[in-house]
C-alpha positions in Angstrom: 11.0 -8.8 -12.3 8.7 -11.4 -10.8 5.1 -11.8 -12.0 2.7 -13.3 -9.4 -0.8 -14.9 -10.2 -3.5 -14.5 -7.6 -6.5 -16.8 -7.6 -9.7 -17.1 -5.4 -9.9 -20.2 -3.2 -13.0 -19.6 -1.2 -14.9 -17.5 1.0 -14.2 -19.5 4.1 -16.6 -20.2 7.0 -14.9 -22.5 9.7 -15.2 -23.6 13.2 -19.2 -24.1 12.6 -19.3 -20.9 10.7 -18.0 -18.7 13.5 -15.0 -17.7 11.4 -15.4 -16.1 8.2 -13.3 -14.3 5.4 -11.7 -14.5 2.1 -9.1 -16.9 1.2 -6.8 -16.4 -2.0 -3.9 -18.4 -3.4 -0.8 -16.8 -4.8 2.0 -18.4 -6.9 4.6 -17.2 -9.7 2.9 -16.9 -12.7 3.2 -20.2 -14.6 4.7 -22.1 -11.9 3.4 -25.6 -11.2 4.6 -25.5 -7.5 1.8 -25.8 -5.0 0.1 -22.4 -4.4 0.2 -20.6 -1.0 -2.9 -19.9 0.6 -3.5 -16.3 1.9 -6.5 -15.5 4.2 -8.0 -12.9 6.2 -10.8 -13.7 8.6 -12.9 -12.1 11.4 -15.6 -13.6 13.7 -19.2 -14.1 12.3 -20.2 -11.8 14.9 -18.0 -9.0 13.6 -19.2 -9.5 10.1 -22.9 -9.4 11.2 -22.2 -6.1 13.2 -20.7 -4.6 10.1 -23.8 -5.7 8.1 -26.1 -4.2 10.7 -24.8 -0.7 10.0 -25.7 -0.8 6.4 -28.9 0.7 4.9 -32.1 -1.3 5.1 -33.0 -0.4 1.6 -31.7 -2.6 -1.1 -30.4 -4.7 1.6 -29.1 -7.5 -0.9 -27.0 -5.2 -2.7 -25.4 -3.7 0.4 -24.5 -7.1 1.9 -23.2 -8.2 -1.4 -20.9 -4.9 -1.5 -19.7 -5.8 2.1 -18.8 -9.2 0.7 -17.0 -7.5 -2.1 -15.3 -5.2 0.3 -13.6 -8.0 2.3 -12.3 -9.3 -1.0 -11.2 -5.9 -2.1 -9.2 -5.3 1.0 -7.6 -8.9 0.9 -6.5 -8.4 -2.6 -5.2 -5.0 -2.2 -3.0 -5.9 0.9 -1.9 -9.0 -0.9 -1.0 -7.1 -4.0 1.0 -4.5 -2.1 3.0 -7.1 -0.4 3.6 -9.0 -3.7 4.8 -5.8 -5.3 7.6 -5.7 -2.8 8.3 -9.4 -3.1 7.3 -9.7 0.6 5.3 -12.8 0.6 7.2 -16.1 1.5 6.0 -18.5 -1.1 7.7 -21.6 0.7 5.0 -21.3 3.4 1.8 -23.3 2.7 -0.8 -21.3 4.4 -0.7 -17.8 5.9 -3.9 -16.7 7.7 -4.5 -13.8 10.0 -7.4 -12.1 12.0 -8.3 -8.6 10.7 -8.0 -5.8 13.3 -10.7 -3.5 14.5 -9.3 -0.7 12.4 -9.2 -2.9 9.3 -12.9 -3.8 9.8 -13.8 -0.3 10.1 -11.8 0.4 6.8 -13.5 -2.3 5.2 -16.9 -1.0 6.0 -16.0 2.5 4.9 -15.3 1.1 1.6 -18.7 -0.5 1.1 -20.2 2.9 0.3 -17.6 4.0 -2.3 -16.8 2.3 -5.5 -13.3 2.3 -6.8 -13.6 2.3 -10.8 -11.1 3.7 -13.4 -13.9 4.5 -15.8 -15.6 6.9 -13.0 -15.0 10.6 -13.2 -16.0 13.4 -10.9 -16.1 17.1 -11.9 -17.6 19.1 -9.1 -21.1 18.0 -8.5 -21.4 15.7 -11.7 -20.4 12.1 -12.2 -19.5 10.5 -15.4 -18.8 7.1 -16.9 -16.3 6.7 -19.6 -16.8 2.9 -20.3 -18.3 3.8 -23.6 -15.9 2.4 -26.2 -14.7 5.8 -27.0 -18.2 7.3 -27.4 -17.5 10.1 -24.8 -18.5 10.4 -21.3 -22.1 9.6 -20.2 -23.8 11.1 -17.2 -24.2 8.8 -14.2 -24.8 9.1 -10.4 -23.3 7.7 -7.3 -26.2 5.2 -6.5 -25.9 4.1 -10.3 -22.2 3.5 -9.8 -22.8 1.4 -6.8 -25.3 -0.6 -8.6 -23.3 -0.9 -11.7 -22.3 -4.5 -12.4 -18.7 -3.5 -13.4 -16.6 -4.9 -10.3 -14.7 -2.6 -8.4 -11.0 -2.0 -9.7 -9.5 -3.8 -6.5 -10.9 -7.3 -7.6 -11.8 -6.9 -11.3 -10.1 -9.8 -13.3 -7.0 -9.0 -15.0 -8.5 -10.7 -18.2 -11.4 -8.4 -18.4 -11.0 -5.7 -21.0 -13.0 -3.0 -23.0 -16.1 -2.8 -20.7 -19.0 -0.9 -21.9 -21.6 0.4 -19.7 -25.1 1.9 -20.6 -26.6 4.0 -18.0 -30.2 4.9 -18.4 -31.7 7.7 -16.1 -35.4 8.5 -16.1 -37.5 10.2 -13.6 -35.0 9.8 -10.7 -34.5 6.1 -11.5 -31.5 4.4 -13.2 -30.6 1.2 -14.8 -27.1 -0.1 -15.9 -26.2 -2.6 -18.4 -22.7 -4.0 -19.1 -20.7 -6.0 -21.6 -16.9 -6.7 -22.0 -14.4 -8.9 -23.5 -11.9 -11.3 -22.2 -8.3 -11.5 -23.0 -8.5 -15.2 -22.4 -11.3 -15.7 -24.8 -13.6 -17.4 -22.2 -17.3 -17.5 -22.6 -17.9 -16.6 -18.9 -17.3 -12.8 -20.0 -21.0 -13.2 -21.2 -21.9 -12.3 -17.6 -19.1 -9.9 -16.8 -20.3 -9.0 -13.3 -19.0 -12.4 -12.2 -15.5 -11.5 -13.5 -14.4 -10.8 -9.8 -13.0 -12.6 -6.8 -16.2 -14.0 -5.7 -17.5 -14.9 -9.1 -16.2 -17.1 -11.8 -13.5 -19.8 -11.0 -11.4 -18.6 -13.9 -10.9 -15.2 -12.1 -7.3 -14.2 -11.5 -5.2 -11.2 -11.0 -1.4 -10.6 -12.2 0.9 -8.6 -10.1 4.4 -7.6 -11.1 7.0 -6.8 -8.4 8.5 -3.3 -8.2 10.5 -4.0 -4.9 13.4 -1.7 -4.5 16.6 -3.3 -4.5 18.1 -3.7 -0.9 21.5 -5.1 -0.3 20.5 -7.9 1.9 24.2 -8.6 2.8 24.7 -5.2 4.3 25.5 -5.4 8.1 22.5 -3.7 9.5 24.5 -2.5 12.3 26.3 -0.2 9.8 23.3 2.2 9.8 25.3 4.5 12.1 28.1 4.6 9.6 25.7 5.5 6.8 24.4 8.4 8.9 28.0 9.6 9.5 28.9 9.4 5.7 25.7 11.2 4.8 26.3 13.8 7.4 30.0 14.4 6.3 29.0 14.8 2.6 26.1 17.1 3.5 28.6 19.2 5.6 31.0 19.4 2.4 28.0 20.4 0.1 26.4 22.9 2.4 29.1 24.0 4.8 26.9 23.0 7.8 26.1 19.5 9.4 22.7 17.7 8.7 22.5 15.7 11.9 22.1 17.4 15.3 22.1 14.4 17.8 20.8 15.2 21.2 22.9 12.4 23.0 24.9 9.4 22.3 22.1 7.0 23.5 20.1 7.7 20.3 22.8 6.3 18.1 23.6 3.3 20.4 20.1 2.1 20.2 20.4 1.5 16.5 23.1 -1.2 16.9 21.1 -3.3 19.2 19.3 -6.3 17.8 15.7 -6.9 18.9 13.6 -10.3 19.3 10.1 -9.2 20.0 7.4 -6.9 18.9 7.8 -4.5 21.9 11.8 -4.3 21.1 10.9 -3.6 17.4 8.4 -0.7 18.3 11.2 0.5 20.6 13.9 0.2 18.0 12.0 1.8 15.1 11.0 4.7 17.3 14.7 5.4 18.0 15.5 5.1 14.3 12.8 7.5 13.6 13.8 9.8 16.4 17.5 10.0 14.9 16.1 10.7 11.3 14.0 13.6 12.7 17.3 15.2 14.2 18.3 16.1 10.5 18.1 19.9 10.5 17.6 21.6 7.1 18.2 25.4 7.7 15.9 27.8 6.2 18.6 29.4 4.0 18.8 26.0 2.1 15.2 26.3 1.2 13.8 28.7 -1.5 11.7 31.6 -0.5 8.7 29.9 -1.9 9.4 26.6 0.1 10.0 28.5 3.3 6.6 30.0 3.0 4.7 26.6 2.7 2.9 25.5 5.7 4.1 21.9 5.3 7.9 22.9 5.4 7.6 24.8 8.8 8.7 23.7 12.2 10.1 20.1 12.4 8.7 18.7 9.1 12.2 17.2 8.5 11.5 15.0 5.6 9.4 17.7 3.9 12.0 20.2 4.3 14.6 17.7 2.9 12.5 17.1 0.0 12.1 20.8 -0.7 16.0 21.4 -0.4 16.9 18.6 -2.7 14.3 19.3 -5.2 15.4 22.6 -5.7 19.3 22.2 -5.5 19.9 18.8 -7.1 20.3 18.5 -11.1 17.6 16.5 -12.6 19.7 13.4 -13.4 20.1 12.7 -9.5 17.0 14.3 -8.0 14.7 11.2 -8.8 17.0 8.9 -6.9 17.1 11.3 -3.8 13.3 11.5 -3.7 13.0 7.7 -4.0 15.3 7.5 -0.9 13.3 10.1 1.0 10.2 7.7 0.4 12.0 5.0 2.1 12.6 7.1 5.2 8.9 8.0 5.1 8.1 4.4 5.2 10.3 4.1 8.5 8.2 7.1 10.0 4.9 5.3 8.8 6.0 2.0 10.6 6.4 3.9 13.8 3.1 5.7 13.2 1.2 2.3 12.8 2.8 0.9 15.7 2.1 3.6 18.1 -1.2 4.9 16.9 -4.2 2.4 16.7 -6.0 4.6 14.0 -2.9 3.9 11.7 -2.5 0.2 12.6 -4.0 -1.0 9.3 -0.9 0.8 7.5 1.8 -1.5 9.3 1.7 -4.6 7.2 1.7 -2.7 3.7 4.4 -0.5 5.0 6.5 -3.3 6.1 6.1 -5.0 2.8 7.1 -1.9 1.0 10.3 -2.2 3.1 10.8 -5.7 1.9 9.7 -7.5 5.1 8.0 -10.6 4.5 5.0 -12.2 6.2 4.6 -13.9 8.7 6.7 -11.2 10.5 9.9 -12.2 12.4 10.6 -9.1 14.5 14.4 -9.7 14.5 14.4 -10.0 10.7 12.0 -7.0 10.4 14.5 -4.8 12.2 17.5 -5.9 10.2 15.6 -5.4 7.0 14.4 -1.9 8.2 17.8 -1.0 8.8 19.3 -2.3 5.7 16.4 -0.2 3.9 17.4 2.8 5.7 21.3 2.2 4.9 20.3 2.0 1.3 18.3 5.3 1.4 21.0 7.1 3.2 23.5 5.9 0.6 21.5 7.0 -2.2 21.1 10.6 -0.8 24.7 10.7 -0.1 25.5 9.8 -3.7 22.9 12.3 -5.0 24.4 15.3 -3.1 27.9 14.2 -3.8 28.1 16.4 -7.0 27.5 19.2 -4.8 30.7 18.9 -2.9 32.9 19.6 -5.9 
C-alpha cells in the first residue's frame, strides 16, 4: 500500500494575476524524486465574483475562508485520486481549470466548517477539542471563527488540539493550542497549520485502491456478464439479465478514442447493467416495501437481495463489487448532467483511472473494473448453486 505526501507549493497568480488558484506538490513519502505539481485554477474575475457573494460584515474572515475553501477542495480531490493510485507521478505538472459547478461547490463550503471535533445535536452545537474535559457549548459563528483549520487541509502532524470557547452576551471568543508530531515550534501558532500557512505543512495519504487485473482483456466484459448470468440462473432458477437487443452488448466490445465516444460507451455499459432484473420474490418482505427498492432501482435491489441471501463470509465482497457498479453509474451521471460534473474526476479516480485522462485508456479501465466486479459477484453467489 503506497503512502503519499502532499505539500503546499503556492497560491498561484499567473498571466499578470488574471489566473489564480492553489498549487500543491505530491510524491511518494520519503522519495527523493522530483515532486509532481498539481494545481486547480480559475480566472481572477471568477474569484472576485465568488467573493462578491460573501457577507460584508467580517469581510476579512469571509475572504480568508474563500481562499481556504479553494485549498480544501484541491486537497480533497487530490487525496481521493491518490487513495486510488490515480495520479501519474511521472508527469511534472498537472494543472486544470475549475468548472462552474466546482466553483459553486467551493462557494458553498465557505459557510460550512468541516471539523472532527464539532458535534451537533438538534439545535445545539458542541466542541470536543477539550483534552477529555467533555463537550463545551459552541455556535456555528464560533466554529467558523475558530482558528482550528478545517479537516480537509489540517496538517497531518497536528495532534491533540484544545479549543476554549467563551460565550458572553451574544459574543464569542475562541482560543486554540495543539501539539505537533514533528516537534516543530510553528505549532505555537496552530491556526497556520494548514495549506496556506506554515511551509512545513503536509498531508499523508494512504492508497486504498481496489486491485484490478490490468492484464484482463477489457473486451471480455461481455463474457463476465454471461458467466454471472449463468451462475445467477443456477442459484436462483431464473436469469439475471434481460437484454433488449444485441446492439447493447455489441457496443461494449468497441474501443473509444474521444470524450464523446467515452460518454456513449459508458452509457451503453450502464444501460446493460440496468437490465439486470432482481425479481420481487428474491427480496424479503421488508425490503420489497422500501421505496428505494421499488421500480427500476437495479443496484439497490441487487444489494437488498444479496444482503439477505449471502452468508456473512461472502457478503462483503459482493457489496464491494456493487459499489464498483455504482461508480460506473456515477460516471455516466457526471458526464450527462452538469449538476454532477464535479463528481467525474473523483469517480474516475475511484475506478483507477489516472489524470490526465486518456479516454481510450479510461474506457479500458472502466471495463476492467466492471469485469472484476462481475467476477466478484459470481464468486459470491457460487455457493448458492450447490
